[in-house]
Steps between C-alpha positions, in 0.01 A plus 500: 500500500395794709161644586632853543545747216857544381521859629423381855774237491779737403644735762367854477762755405296806598420413861194339652168485320180577688271204573246414234129562548434124517744463788345796683151352453611163638655667806185706562287182487737308729515785752120531491453130575758522779329799659165321477637188674674708765187708563269201516740324738522797732121540487457130584738526795329810637145364471572157645 
């Protein structure tokens, strides 16, 4: 049993597919959280 659709399991014959909108949204959220943590850490170091 697989959780992926059948077309994602088979190799693509036409080259690479672009990333889906869900994957882009997840990456934007993850990068945003990372930038927030990095910024708050740098701010904490500079104001201490």
